[in-house]
C-alpha positions in Angstrom: 104.6 82.5 96.1 103.5 85.5 98.2 106.0 87.1 100.4 105.5 87.3 104.3 104.5 91.0 104.0 101.7 90.2 101.4 100.5 87.4 103.5 100.4 89.6 106.6 98.4 92.2 104.7 96.0 89.5 103.3 95.3 88.2 106.9 94.7 91.6 108.3 92.2 92.4 105.5 90.5 89.1 105.9 86.8 89.0 106.9 87.4 87.2 110.0 90.5 89.2 111.3 88.8 91.0 114.1 87.4 87.8 115.5 90.8 86.0 115.2 92.5 88.9 116.9 90.0 88.8 119.8 90.9 85.1 120.3 94.6 85.9 120.3 94.0 88.8 122.9 92.0 86.3 125.1 95.3 84.2 125.4 97.6 87.2 125.7 99.3 86.4 122.4 100.3 82.9 123.3 102.9 81.5 120.9 101.3 78.2 120.5 97.7 78.2 121.5 95.4 75.2 121.7 92.6 75.4 119.3 89.3 74.1 120.7 85.9 73.6 118.9 82.6 73.3 120.7 80.4 75.3 123.1 80.2 76.9 126.4 77.1 77.9 128.2 75.8 79.1 131.6 72.8 77.4 133.0 70.6 77.9 136.1 71.5 75.1 138.4 68.0 74.8 139.8 65.9 74.9 136.6 68.3 74.1 133.8 67.5 77.3 131.9 70.2 78.3 129.5 71.3 81.9 130.6 74.2 82.3 128.1 75.6 80.2 125.2 78.7 80.5 123.2 79.7 78.2 120.4 82.5 77.9 117.7 86.2 78.0 118.0 88.3 79.4 120.8 91.9 79.5 121.9 93.4 78.2 125.1 96.8 79.2 126.3 99.6 76.5 125.8 100.7 77.0 129.5 104.4 76.3 128.7 106.6 77.9 131.5 109.6 78.3 129.2 110.1 81.9 128.0 112.0 80.5 125.0 108.9 78.6 123.8 106.1 80.9 125.0 106.9 84.4 126.6 103.1 85.0 127.2 102.5 81.9 129.2 105.9 82.3 130.9 104.8 85.8 132.1 101.6 84.4 133.5 103.6 81.8 135.2 106.1 84.4 136.6 103.1 86.4 138.0 101.7 83.4 139.7 105.1 82.5 141.2 105.5 86.0 142.4 102.1 85.8 144.4 103.0 82.3 145.7 106.5 83.6 146.9 105.3 86.9 148.2 102.5 85.2 150.2 105.0 83.4 152.3 107.2 86.3 152.8 104.8 89.0 153.9 101.4 87.3 154.4 98.3 89.3 154.6 96.5 87.3 151.9 96.2 83.8 150.4 95.5 82.5 153.9 99.0 83.4 155.3 99.0 85.9 158.3 101.2 89.0 158.4 102.9 87.6 161.4 105.1 85.4 159.2 107.3 88.6 158.9 108.2 88.2 162.5 109.6 84.7 162.0 113.1 83.8 161.5 113.8 83.8 157.7 116.7 83.0 155.5 117.6 83.5 151.9 119.9 80.7 150.9 121.7 80.2 147.4 123.1 76.7 147.0 125.4 76.3 144.1 127.0 73.3 142.0 130.6 72.4 142.8 133.5 72.8 140.2 134.0 70.2 137.6 137.0 71.9 136.1 138.1 75.5 135.5 135.8 77.7 133.3 136.0 81.0 131.6 134.7 83.8 134.0 134.0 87.5 134.0 134.6 88.5 137.6 135.3 92.0 139.0 137.0 93.5 141.9 135.0 95.3 144.7 135.9 98.5 142.8 134.5 97.1 139.5 137.7 96.5 137.9 137.7 93.4 135.6 139.8 90.4 136.7 141.7 88.4 134.0 140.3 84.9 133.3 142.5 81.8 133.7 142.8 82.0 130.1 144.7 85.3 130.3 141.9 87.3 128.7 139.6 89.8 130.3 136.0 88.6 129.4 132.9 91.0 129.2 129.4 89.7 130.3 128.3 89.2 126.7 131.2 87.0 125.9 129.8 83.6 124.8 132.8 81.7 126.3 131.9 82.4 129.8 130.9 79.4 131.8 132.5 77.0 129.2 135.6 74.9 130.3 139.1 76.3 129.8 140.0 72.7 128.7 137.0 70.6 127.6 139.1 67.5 127.5 139.8 67.7 131.2 136.4 69.0 132.3 134.5 66.3 134.2 131.4 66.0 132.1 130.3 62.7 133.7 130.3 64.0 137.2 128.8 67.2 136.2 125.9 65.4 134.6 125.4 62.9 137.6 125.4 65.9 140.1 122.7 67.6 137.9 120.6 64.5 137.9 120.8 64.1 141.7 120.2 67.8 142.4 116.7 67.2 143.6 117.7 64.4 145.9 120.5 66.6 147.2 118.0 69.5 148.0 115.8 67.0 149.9 118.5 65.8 152.0 119.5 69.5 152.7 116.1 70.3 153.9 116.1 67.1 156.2 119.4 68.0 157.5 118.3 71.6 158.3 115.6 70.3 160.4 118.0 68.1 162.3 120.5 71.0 162.8 117.8 73.3 164.1 116.6 70.5 166.6 120.2 70.0 167.7 120.7 73.7 168.4 117.2 73.8 170.3 118.2 70.7 172.3 115.6 68.5 170.8 115.7 65.3 169.1 114.7 65.1 165.3 111.5 63.4 166.3 110.6 66.0 168.9 111.2 68.9 166.4 107.8 68.4 164.7 106.0 68.9 168.0 107.7 72.4 168.6 108.4 73.9 165.2 108.0 73.5 161.4 110.5 74.2 158.6 108.8 76.1 155.6 110.5 77.0 152.3 110.0 78.0 148.8 112.8 77.6 146.3 113.5 78.1 142.5 116.2 76.5 140.4 118.3 78.6 138.0 120.7 77.6 135.3 124.1 79.0 135.5 126.0 79.8 132.4 128.0 76.6 132.6 124.8 74.7 132.3 124.4 73.6 136.0 121.5 74.7 138.3 121.8 76.4 141.5 118.9 76.9 144.0 117.6 80.2 145.5 115.4 79.5 148.6 113.4 81.3 151.3 113.5 79.3 154.4 111.2 80.1 157.3 110.9 78.7 160.8 107.3 78.5 162.0 105.5 76.9 165.0 104.3 73.3 164.6 101.1 74.5 162.8 103.1 76.2 160.0 102.3 79.6 158.7 99.5 80.3 161.2 101.5 79.3 164.2 104.1 81.5 165.8 107.6 80.2 166.0 108.8 79.0 169.5 110.8 81.4 171.8 114.1 79.6 171.1 113.8 80.1 167.3 116.0 82.9 166.3 117.4 84.3 163.0 121.0 83.4 164.2 119.9 79.9 164.9 118.2 79.3 161.6 121.1 81.0 159.5 123.7 78.8 161.3 121.6 75.6 160.7 121.1 76.3 157.1 124.8 76.9 156.6 125.8 73.8 158.5 123.4 71.6 156.6 124.7 72.9 153.2 128.2 72.0 154.4 127.5 68.4 155.4 124.8 67.1 153.0 126.2 64.4 150.5 124.8 61.9 148.0 126.8 58.8 147.1 126.6 57.5 143.5 129.2 55.8 141.1 131.0 56.5 137.8 130.4 54.2 134.8 133.4 52.3 135.6 132.2 51.6 139.3 134.2 54.2 141.1 132.5 55.8 143.9 131.4 59.4 143.4 130.5 61.7 146.3 128.1 64.6 145.3 127.8 67.8 147.4 127.1 71.5 147.2 129.6 73.8 146.0 131.7 76.0 148.3 129.8 79.1 147.2 127.0 78.7 149.5 125.4 82.0 150.6 122.9 82.4 153.5 121.6 85.8 154.4 118.9 86.9 156.9 115.6 88.3 155.5 114.6 91.5 157.3 111.1 93.0 157.6 111.4 96.3 155.7 109.5 98.5 153.3 112.7 99.2 151.3 112.6 98.8 147.6 116.2 97.5 147.7 116.8 93.7 147.7 119.9 93.9 149.8 121.2 96.5 152.2 124.7 97.7 153.0 125.2 94.9 155.5 124.3 92.1 153.1 120.9 91.4 154.7 117.9 90.8 152.3 114.8 92.9 152.4 111.4 91.4 151.5 110.7 94.6 149.5 111.4 93.0 146.2 112.6 89.5 147.0 109.4 87.8 145.9 109.8 89.4 142.5 113.6 88.4 142.5 112.6 84.8 143.1 109.8 84.7 140.6 112.1 86.1 137.9 114.3 83.0 138.5 111.3 80.8 138.4 110.9 81.8 134.7 114.5 82.3 133.9 115.2 78.6 135.1 112.4 77.4 132.7 113.4 79.8 130.0 116.7 80.0 128.0 119.1 77.2 129.1 121.0 77.4 125.9 119.9 73.8 125.5 116.9 72.2 123.8 113.3 73.4 124.2 112.0 70.1 123.6 112.7 66.4 124.7 115.4 64.7 122.6 114.3 61.5 120.9 117.3 60.3 118.9 121.1 61.0 118.4 120.1 62.7 115.2 118.3 65.4 117.4 121.6 66.1 119.2 123.5 66.4 116.0 121.2 69.1 114.7 120.8 71.1 117.9 121.8 74.8 117.6 123.8 75.0 120.9 127.2 75.7 122.0 129.9 72.9 121.9 129.9 72.8 125.8 126.2 72.4 126.2 126.1 69.8 123.4 128.7 67.8 125.2 126.5 68.0 128.4 123.6 66.6 126.4 125.6 64.0 124.7 127.0 62.8 128.0 123.5 62.6 129.5 122.4 60.8 126.4 125.2 58.2 126.6 125.0 57.6 130.3 121.2 57.1 129.9 121.9 54.0 127.8 123.7 52.3 130.8 121.6 49.9 132.8 123.2 51.2 136.1 121.7 54.8 135.6 118.2 53.4 134.4 116.4 55.1 137.4 117.7 58.5 136.5 116.0 58.5 133.2 118.8 60.6 131.7 117.7 60.4 128.2 114.3 61.7 129.1 116.0 64.7 130.6 119.0 65.2 128.3 117.3 68.3 126.8 117.3 69.8 130.3 121.0 69.1 130.6 120.1 66.2 133.1 118.2 68.3 135.6 115.1 66.3 136.6 113.6 68.4 139.3 110.9 71.1 139.4 111.9 74.6 139.0 109.7 76.0 141.7 108.9 73.9 144.8 107.6 74.7 148.2 106.8 73.0 151.4 103.0 72.5 152.2 102.9 75.1 155.0 104.9 77.8 153.2 102.0 79.7 151.5 99.2 79.1 149.0 99.3 76.9 145.8 99.4 77.4 142.1 96.1 75.6 142.0 94.5 77.9 144.3 95.9 81.0 142.6 94.5 79.7 139.3 91.1 78.8 140.8 91.0 82.3 142.2 91.6 83.7 138.7 89.0 81.5 137.2 86.5 82.6 139.8 87.3 86.4 139.2 86.8 86.0 135.4 83.5 84.2 136.0 82.3 87.1 138.2 83.4 89.6 135.4 81.4 87.6 132.9 78.3 87.5 135.0 78.4 91.1 135.7 78.9 91.8 131.8 75.9 89.7 131.2 73.8 91.2 133.9 73.8 87.9 135.8 75.7 88.9 139.0 72.7 88.6 141.2 72.3 84.9 140.2 76.0 84.0 140.8 75.1 81.4 143.4 72.9 79.3 141.0 74.9 79.6 137.8 76.3 76.3 136.5 79.1 76.5 133.9 79.0 73.8 131.3 81.9 73.4 128.7 81.9 70.9 125.8 85.2 71.4 123.8 87.2 69.2 121.7 90.8 69.5 120.5 91.1 71.0 117.1 95.0 71.4 116.9 97.8 73.5 118.3 99.4 76.6 117.1 98.7 79.1 114.3 98.0 78.0 110.7 101.0 79.8 109.1 103.9 82.2 109.6 101.7 85.4 109.0 99.5 84.5 111.9 102.5 83.7 114.2 104.1 87.1 113.3 100.9 88.9 114.0 100.4 87.2 117.4 103.9 87.9 118.3 103.2 91.6 117.7 100.0 91.4 119.7 101.8 89.7 122.6 104.5 92.4 122.5 102.0 95.2 122.7 100.3 93.5 125.7 103.5 93.1 127.5 104.5 96.8 126.9 101.0 97.9 128.0 101.4 95.9 131.2 104.8 97.3 131.9 103.8 100.8 131.3 100.9 100.3 133.8 103.2 98.7 136.2 105.7 101.5 136.1 103.1 104.2 136.5 101.5 102.6 139.6 104.9 102.0 141.1 107.2 104.7 140.0 104.7 107.5 138.9 106.3 107.6 135.4 105.7 106.3 131.9 108.6 103.9 132.1 111.3 102.8 134.4 114.0 103.5 131.7 113.4 107.2 132.2 114.6 107.1 135.8 
């Protein structure tokens, strides 16, 4: 049997390698592209004349947001998330006016409560490491961080149920914020919608203990949303106070398997900071206020970090055997096992815990936003398709007929992924070079140097 090195050499020397390489480049080195067979052509919408035809095989990106599954598609999702979040922060494009920077805006972080003491790696204000409850001083790379000091007393059942209700908790939080704002403005909850509108964009991030917390940009607009100025009574202090109050008071009631009532709430580590209009490249100033300079990128990073490595499973779990063979830590395996076991109980049927066991019972979306916060992923993707079509028409010399061109696609599914490990290895190398080139270009444009590491 040929070694991987020999198979790599044979694939590079194959007659169709350049064609294959171009297809991989077209999907930015996607880890598991969708293989399609068929044809694509451009026609004149008025006469039906075929202006361009391409037939054969192509790759389409898998579109998986999880960086552990496909770094390339995860990068694309992060870029889209950046533009979506940035549009709501600074405006000036995507249909959002620049006046949103004058609105009251808060950056809120909502965490899960404690379900038992865990190993930690905290430091003092001066950077000195604080001993953990186990008596040791842990460094950041220690795999024990986030795991229970005593797994037998850690409340795995409550942690799984909290995670499964995190989305409901968030929705109740947003509803409560509106009510808290209305109360401070001297309005009823029903009157609030006629005077103001609460807009938000938020992402979920897994903590090392396997529970999510939320990072959110919350903005107070006029009743028309982003295009409408906030009322005179809407101040940053009012918004910050309303957000903090809502986080303290929101609760969800459920029950344990034996019937005992269980109250679910946010953890005590709720952080609410004001977003200031600034050109600063720093995320946070000396007063703890958040600058919009890099906040969009900060949020976008968590959009893919959340859908990336959770130290759990990358795909849904179908059986107990799947859990037994998972390469995960004992702590994360126990979370998954607890979700799987609870999912077999009729009283938790609506939570669909077995379906979401691989996500450590988290059932929500990793990035969500209110309707009026900014643009949508759909709009961003449609803009990208329109841009690529324009590029194609210019390349073919058809840009003067753009208004009458009809795109006709006829593709059938021919499989997913690469044919062998040699192709997977080559595609991974192509993806890495594309990512490095993109990073060098970004660093040059933003920092005037070849790489940020040199600074």
